[in-house]
C-alpha positions in Angstrom: -21.5 16.9 -11.7 -19.0 15.6 -9.4 -20.2 14.1 -5.9 -18.9 16.5 -3.2 -17.1 13.7 -0.2 -16.9 15.3 2.6 -14.8 12.7 4.3 -13.4 9.9 3.1 -11.5 7.1 5.1 -8.4 5.1 3.7 -7.9 1.5 5.4 -4.3 -0.7 4.9 -3.3 -2.5 8.3 -1.2 -4.9 6.9 2.6 -4.1 6.9 4.3 -0.9 6.5 5.6 -1.4 2.4 1.6 -2.4 2.0 1.0 1.4 3.6 3.4 3.2 1.6 1.6 1.8 -1.9 -1.3 3.2 -0.3 0.0 6.4 0.0 -0.8 6.8 -4.0 -4.4 6.5 -3.3 -4.0 9.5 -0.5 -2.6 11.6 -3.6 -5.2 10.6 -5.9 -8.0 11.6 -3.9 -6.7 14.3 -2.9 -5.9 15.5 -6.2 -9.9 15.4 -7.2 -11.5 16.1 -3.8 -9.3 18.8 -1.9 -11.8 20.3 0.6 -12.1 16.5 1.7 -11.2 15.5 5.1 -9.4 12.3 4.2 -8.1 10.0 7.2 -6.1 6.3 7.4 -6.6 3.5 9.2 -3.2 1.4 9.9 -1.5 -1.1 12.2 -0.3 0.3 15.6 3.5 0.9 14.2 2.8 2.5 11.4 1.7 5.3 12.7 5.2 7.7 12.2 4.9 7.2 8.7 2.3 9.8 8.6 3.7 12.6 11.1 3.1 16.0 10.2 1.5 14.9 6.7 0.1 17.6 4.7 -2.7 15.9 3.1 -4.0 13.1 5.7 -6.6 15.1 8.6 -6.3 12.0 11.3 -4.6 8.9 11.9 -6.6 5.5 13.1 -4.5 3.4 14.8 -5.4 -0.4 15.3 -3.7 -1.6 17.9 -3.4 -5.9 16.7 -0.8 -7.3 19.2 -3.0 -6.5 22.4 -6.4 -6.9 22.8 -6.7 -7.2 19.3 -10.5 -8.1 19.0 -11.3 -5.8 21.7 -9.8 -3.0 19.9 -11.4 -4.2 16.4 -15.0 -3.6 18.4 -13.8 -0.2 19.3 -12.3 1.2 16.1 -15.4 0.0 14.6 -17.1 1.7 16.6 -15.2 5.0 15.9 -15.4 4.5 12.4 -18.9 4.1 12.3 -19.7 7.4 14.7 -17.7 9.1 12.4 -19.9 9.1 9.6 -17.8 8.6 6.2 -18.8 9.6 2.9 -16.5 6.9 1.6 -14.6 4.1 2.6 -11.5 2.4 0.7 -10.3 -0.9 1.8 -6.8 -2.1 0.7 -6.9 -4.8 2.8 -7.9 -8.2 1.9 -8.7 -9.8 5.1 -12.0 -10.2 7.3 -11.0 -7.8 10.0 -11.2 -4.8 8.0 -13.9 -6.0 5.7 -16.0 -6.3 9.0 -14.8 -2.0 10.0 -15.8 -1.3 6.2 -19.3 -3.3 6.3 -19.9 -1.4 9.9 -19.3 1.8 8.6 -22.4 2.5 7.4 -20.6 4.6 4.3 -22.6 5.4 1.4 -19.7 4.1 -0.8 -17.7 0.9 0.9 -14.9 0.4 -2.2 -12.6 -2.9 -2.1 -11.6 -6.0 -3.3 -13.3 -9.3 -4.0 -10.8 -11.0 -2.2 -11.9 -9.7 1.2 -14.4 -12.3 2.7 -16.7 -9.6 3.8 -16.8 -7.9 0.2 -20.2 -9.2 -0.6 -21.5 -6.2 1.7 -19.3 -3.6 -0.3 -20.7 -1.1 -2.7 -18.6 -2.2 -5.3 -15.8 -5.1 -5.3 -13.0 -5.2 -7.7 -10.6 -8.1 -8.6 -7.0 -8.5 -6.9 -5.0 -10.5 -9.4 -1.2 -11.0 -8.9 0.9 -11.5 -11.3 -1.2 -9.6 -14.1 1.3 -7.2 -14.8 0.0 -4.4 -13.2 1.5 -2.5 -10.0 -0.2 -2.4 -6.8 -0.5 1.0 -7.4 -2.2 -0.3 -10.1 -4.5 -2.5 -8.7 -5.2 -0.1 -5.4 -6.3 2.7 -8.0 -8.9 0.4 -9.8 -10.7 0.6 -6.1 -11.2 4.5 -7.0 -11.0 4.8 -10.5 -15.2 5.5 -10.5 -14.5 8.3 -8.1 -11.5 9.4 -9.8 -9.8 8.5 -13.1 -8.0 5.3 -14.3 -4.7 6.9 -13.7 -2.6 6.3 -10.5 -1.0 8.4 -8.7 2.8 8.1 -7.4 3.1 6.9 -3.7 4.5 9.8 -1.8 6.3 10.6 2.2 6.6 13.7 3.8 10.0 14.0 6.1 9.8 17.3 8.0 12.4 19.8 8.0 13.0 18.3 11.3 13.5 15.1 9.8 15.9 16.4 7.0 17.5 18.4 10.0 18.5 15.0 11.9 20.0 13.7 9.0 21.9 16.7 8.1 25.1 15.1 9.8 25.1 12.1 7.3 25.6 14.2 4.6 29.0 15.6 4.7 30.5 13.4 2.0 29.1 11.6 -0.6 27.4 8.2 0.8 25.1 4.9 -0.2 22.5 3.7 1.8 22.2 -0.4 2.1 18.8 -1.8 3.5 20.2 -5.5 4.2 17.4 -7.0 5.9 13.5 -8.1 5.3 10.6 -10.1 7.7 11.5 -13.0 5.6 14.5 -14.9 5.3 14.1 -15.5 1.4 13.7 -12.2 0.9 17.0 -11.2 1.9 19.9 -11.2 0.0 22.6 -12.9 1.8 25.0 -11.3 4.0 28.2 -12.6 1.9 26.5 -10.8 -1.0 26.1 -7.4 1.0 29.8 -7.7 1.9 31.2 -8.3 -1.5 28.9 -5.2 -2.9 30.2 -2.9 -0.1 34.0 -4.5 -1.0 32.8 -2.7 -4.8 32.2 0.9 -3.5 34.9 3.2 -3.5 36.4 3.9 -0.3 35.6 8.1 -0.5 31.9 7.1 0.0 30.2 6.6 3.3 27.9 3.7 3.3 25.1 3.7 5.3 23.0 0.6 6.6 19.8 1.4 7.5 16.9 -0.9 9.4 14.6 -0.7 12.5 16.6 -2.1 15.9 15.3 -5.5 15.1 17.8 -5.5 12.3 20.7 -4.3 14.2 22.5 -7.8 15.1 22.2 -8.7 11.3 23.4 -4.9 10.0 26.3 -5.3 12.7 27.0 -8.8 11.5 27.9 -7.4 8.2 29.7 -4.4 9.1 32.1 -6.2 11.0 32.7 -8.9 8.2 33.1 -6.2 5.4 36.1 -4.9 7.4 35.4 -1.0 6.5 35.7 1.8 8.4 33.6 3.6 6.0 30.3 1.8 7.0 28.2 3.1 9.4 25.6 1.1 11.0 22.4 3.4 11.5 19.9 0.5 12.4 17.5 1.6 15.2 18.6 5.1 14.9 16.2 6.7 12.6 12.9 6.8 11.9 11.1 5.9 9.1 10.5 9.1 7.8 14.7 10.2 8.6 15.3 7.0 6.5 13.3 8.4 4.0 15.3 11.7 3.9 18.5 9.9 3.7 17.6 7.9 1.1 16.5 10.6 -0.8 20.2 12.5 -1.9 21.9 9.5 -1.6 24.0 8.1 -4.9 22.2 4.5 -4.6 19.9 3.2 -2.4 20.6 -0.9 -2.1 17.6 -2.4 -1.2 15.8 -6.4 -1.2 11.9 -6.9 -1.6 10.7 -5.2 1.1 9.7 -1.5 2.7 12.9 0.2 1.6 12.3 -0.2 -1.7 8.7 1.4 -1.4 10.4 4.2 0.3 12.8 4.4 -2.1 9.7 4.8 -4.6 7.8 7.1 -2.6 10.8 10.0 -2.1 11.8 9.2 -5.8 15.5 7.8 -4.7 17.5 6.2 -7.0 17.8 2.2 -6.2 19.1 -1.2 -7.0 16.8 -3.8 -5.7 17.3 -7.6 -5.5 14.7 -10.0 -5.8 15.5 -13.2 -4.6 12.6 -15.8 -4.0 9.9 -13.4 -5.5 9.9 -11.8 -8.5 9.0 -8.1 -10.0 6.0 -9.6 -11.7 4.1 -9.7 -8.9 3.6 -5.8 -8.8 6.1 -4.6 -6.3 8.5 -3.3 -8.3 10.9 0.1 -7.7 8.6 3.2 -8.9 11.8 5.2 -8.9 12.7 7.2 -12.1 16.4 6.1 -11.6 16.0 2.3 -10.7 17.5 -1.1 -11.7 16.2 -4.9 -10.7 19.0 -7.5 -9.9 17.8 -11.0 -9.8 18.8 -14.6 -10.6 20.2 -15.2 -14.2 19.8 -18.9 -14.1 15.8 -20.3 -14.6 15.4 -22.0 -11.4 12.1 -24.3 -11.0 11.9 -23.4 -7.5 11.2 -19.8 -8.0 9.2 -18.0 -7.0 8.6 -20.1 -3.9 5.8 -17.7 -2.4 4.1 -14.1 -2.9 5.6 -13.2 0.3 8.8 -14.9 0.9 9.4 -18.1 3.8 11.5 -18.3 6.8 13.8 -20.5 5.4 14.6 -21.4 1.6 12.2 -24.8 0.9 15.1 -26.5 -1.2 17.8 -25.8 1.5 20.1 -24.2 -0.8 18.8 -21.0 -1.7 20.3 -20.5 -5.0 17.9 -17.2 -5.9 19.8 -15.8 -3.1 23.6 -17.1 -3.8 23.6 -17.1 -7.5 22.8 -13.4 -7.7 25.8 -10.9 -9.3 26.0 -7.8 -7.0 
């Protein structure tokens, strides 16, 4: 007989792309335990992803930037007091391991890479490059209480989100998300300009990104010298961007968060992989998806799992030699 888990907590306090991929766990647990209350713990700044979410009961927020360790103690107490039946920790660092270990949950599930995983009820290996997608690796954590088939990640823009972006849908359009936190994950701006020049003038081209990406998107817009290019960086929320991407003819992205937004909306996507490689497990999941990477075999690629602030070799061939 299936155990009835009344309260479940999912922890993923990494970056936005990781949180989006973690929604596959939300979907799977809800399928198996529709009567359960499912909460989600994330880092401050990512909470707007789950506004009006139809499945998630409560979003717990850990502020890592201000009084990080005081807030860690406070969130740990809140988790313990909530008396969860199950805690699923997708994060692989000690801070989230502490929250999990002190939770008092009957089932504490997480990856063995976490330094405090010896205190978990069940721990699973997390192996990069094993051929699995990250959602499949995450699924391993809950296979014992669900099944072995990963659900797709999913985001839920509201009616208001869809209404906000309606103004941008008057003509056929394409979305470009040209930035990343990491320099070596970004297709060079000259390549984005070349791509823009290949797009039919009858299409609007929307540049997407956060407020911090505004300057870079402005540079691409100016270099393109194309009046169909509209810079929306910093003007749309995560969910508004997701709603816009959903009905785009194509979304061109880096190996970064917009790639995973496209996956969560099953939006058409072309993903450029520069210094990182698809076999790490973060490839697109949309029904219509294309991966583009340098065709030449480079000894220096990949140079790291997460990308770097500059090319270690100084040439950035993995970006400049990509054909758009």
